[in-house]
N, C-alpha and C positions, 0 to 999 in steps of 0.2 A: 582143527576146526571140525566140530561135530554137529552143532545145532545152529540152524539158520532160521530166523524169524523175519517175516515180512509184515510191515505195518500198512494197513489200508484204512482210508477214511471215506467219507461220502464221495460219490462220483469219481472213483479211481480211474486212472488212465489204463485201458485194457491191455495195450501192447506192453506197457511198462510192467504190469503185473505178470503178464504171460512170459515176458523175457526172463524175469527172475525165477519163475516156476520152471522154465525150460532148463535153466542152468542148475538150480539148487534142489529141485524136487524130483529129479529123474530117478527111477528105480534102477536096480543093478542090472547091467548087461554083461554077461560072461565074456563076450567077445571084446568088450572094452575094458573090463576090470575097473570100472569107474568107482570113485568114492560115492557113498550114499549118506545123506544127511538126515538128521532129525529135523524135519521141515514143518513149520507151522505158520499159518496166516493169522494175524491178530488185529484187533480193532478196539477203540476205546469203549464202545458199547456193543457187545456181541449181538448178532441177529441179522436182520436183512438190511443191506446197504443199497441205497439207490445207485444205479449205474448211470453211465452217460452214453451208452451205445446200444440201447434197446434191450438190455438185460440187467437184472440186479444180482447181487452177491449175497450169499448167506454165510456169515463168518461165525464160527462157534466159539472162538477163543478170545479172551480179553487180553489186555496188554501185559498182565502178570505172567502170561505164558512165555513172554520174551525176556523175562528177568534174568535167565541164565543162558541166553543165546550167545554163541561165539561171534555171530554176525547178525546185525540188525539192519534190514534194508527198508527203505522208505519208497512207497509207490507214489508217483505224481498224481495230483488230483486236479479237478476243475478249480481254477482260482489258485494262484501261486502262493497266497498268504492266507492266514486264518487257521492254523493248525490247532488241534485241541490241546489245552494246557497239559493234560495227562501224557500226551505224546512227547512234549518238550521235556517233561520230567523223566520219562523213560530214556530219552536220548542222553540227557545229562548223566543219569545213573549208569547207562551203558558205557559212556565214555570214561567215567570215573573208575569203573572197575577194569578198564583196559581192553574191553571187547571192541570189535570193529564196527564202524558205522558206514552205511552205503546209501547214497542218494544220487539220483540222476534227474535231468531235466528240471522241472519246477520244484521237485522235492528238495532240492538244495536249499530252498528258502526255509524249509522246516528246520534245518540245521542252524540257519541264521537266527530263527526265532528262539531257538534253545540256547543261543549265545555261544555256539561252538565254531563259528567261522572267524572270529576275531583273531587276527594275526596269522591266519592260514591262507594258503593258496587253494583255490577251488574253481569249479566251472559249473556251467549250466547250459541249457539250450541257448544258442546265439541270440535268439529273439529276446531273451530275458536277461542277458548279461549286463546291460546298462542299468536296468532296474535293480538287479542284485547288488551291483557295485554301489549304487546310490543309497540303497536301503541299509547296506552293511559296509560302510566305508573302511572299517578296520580290516576287512577281508581283502585279499588280492585275487581278483576275478580274472581268470585267463579264458577268454572267449574263443581262442583258436585251437584248443586241444579237445580230444575226444574223452579224456578222463584225466583226473589228477588224484594222486595219493599224497596226503600230508599227515604223517604219523599213522594213526589208526583210522583216519577218516578218508573215505574214497568218494569222490564226486564225479559224475559223468555228464556228458552233454545230452542232447535231446534223443528221445525214442530209442533208435537202434544202438546208440552209444551205451545203453544199459548192458548190452551183450559184450561190447568191447571192455567195459570196466569190470564186468563180472569175470570175464576170461582172464583179465589181468590179475584179479584176486585169486582165481583158480591156479594160475601159473605161479604166483608167488607162494601159495600155500602148498601146492602139490607137484609143482614142476612143469616144465614145458610140454612133456609128453602127455600128461593128463589133460592139460589145457587144449592141446592140439586134437586129442581124441574127442573131447567135448565139442570143440568147434566143428570137427568133421561130422559128428552126429547131427548137429544143427544145420549143417551145410552152409557154414559161414567161415570166412578166413580167421585163423587163430589170432591174427594181428593185422589191423588195417593201417596202412601208411598215411601219414599226414594228420590233419586235424579238421576242425569245423570250417576253417576258412574256405575249403573247396566247395562246401555245400551252401554257403550264404549267397542268396540271390542278390545280385548287384545291378541296380537299374543304371541306365545310361545317365551320367551326371547331368544335372539340369542347372542352367545358369539363367537367372532372371534379368541379367543385364542386357538391355537391347543393343548396346554397343558391342559387347563381346560375343553374343549368341551366334552371329553369322560366322565369326572366326572359329569358334569352337566346333561348329558343324563342319567347316572346311577342314579343320585339323583331323576330325574323325574320319573324313573321307580321303585323307592324304597321309595316313600314318606311315606309309612306307618311305616317305620323303624325309629329307633333312629338315628338322623342325627346331632349330635353335632360336634363342630369344631374339637375335637380330633379324632373322628372317620373318618372324611373326610380327615384330615391331614394325617392319616396313609395310606389312599388310595393313597395319592400323595407323600408318603415317605418324608414328611416334618414335622417340628415341628408345633405345633398349632399356635404359634405366627407368624411364617413365612408364613404359609398357609393363615391365616386371612388377613395379609397384601397383599399377592399376589392376593388373591381373590378380594379384593376391588380395587386393581390397574387394574385388568383385566375386572371386571364387573361393577365397579362404585358403588357397594353396598356391604353390609356385607353378609356373608353366611346365617345368621339368616333371614335377610330381603328377600333374594333371595328365600330361601326355603319357607318362609311364603307366598310369592307371588305365588309360584308354587302350594302350597297346596290349596290356595283359588281358583286358576284357575282350578285345578283338581276337586275341589268341585263343581264349576260351571257346569262343563261338566256332572258330575254325577247327579246333580240336574235336568239338562235339559233332560238327556237321560234315567234315571231310576226312579222307584217308591220306591226305598229302603228308609228306615227310615233315619232321620237326624243323629241318632247315628251311623248307618252303614256307611253313607257317611263320617262322622267325623273320624271313625276308618280307613277307606280305604285310606284317604289322610294324616293321621298322626296327626290329632288334638286330638285324643284320646276319646273325649266325645263331646256331642252336645253343651254343654255350651261354650266350648272353640271355637268350630267352629262358633257359633253364634256371639261371641265377635269379632273374627278377620274378619269374613265375613261382619258383619255390619259395622265395621270401614272402610273396603276396598271398599265395594260396596254400602253402604248407605241403604241397606235393609236387612231384615232377610233372612236366607236360605229358609224359608217357602214362604215368599213373592216372592223371586226370582223364585222359582219353579212354583208358580202359574202363573207368568208372562211368563216364557220361556219354560216350560215343553213341549218337543216335543212329539206329539202323537205317540203311538206305531204303 
């Protein structure tokens, strides 16, 4: 990999552009012995591009300057759809000649517009994952990962995941040591554990059922207790079978799944706000022991409770 081209359009996302420049446009540092790339920023119509953060960009090169790039990167822009036709043509030509394509956040939609997501696994910012899947049903959208590589196409999640995905490409092309040196220079980890699931803001589940709402509030306040279907059914003066059916009709899920979700959410809060042991957190939210908490937390959030705490612990 020798030449890297970055495609920008009107109102590019500043952090996304900056992240790509930080990885691929860095000059040589003797102490790092880092690779240096022929780096170029291109746009459909060279000149001044309107920015979205109080400054504009002047881009001198047109898309033709990316015709021989080994890696073509797409910068997200305001509005996830509506890429210039010339950009789609460039992406198809780049793919056909076997070069790598890189998009993160809403820029993944540009690959979809070019017809390059069909039959591929990809990702985007978790906010846009459902829209991406709906717009391009032939693609397999994984909303829980920080980045995906499918053949020569790399897609990343939102904002900072551009760094994760770029370091993945750096690691693949130049080895773990070069990637680690690049990460150290940027003062970021060379690899982040887990995926987007840990960053998705989850509101407390809302139930519009007047009959179930008091019970759900009670459950949330008594997560440490034994909460089986028969116990909950007695609270509602129903048989277990009738209660389970009614619960699913009203909430769209089973009592077990709803309580599990509440326990994980409560564990998140305790991990963020306290320094108590993982065993203590597990007991407080009804998992009983640390092993059970780790199992369910990892499946739901993609990271261990310890990793989540290190990332999100709120200072006292």
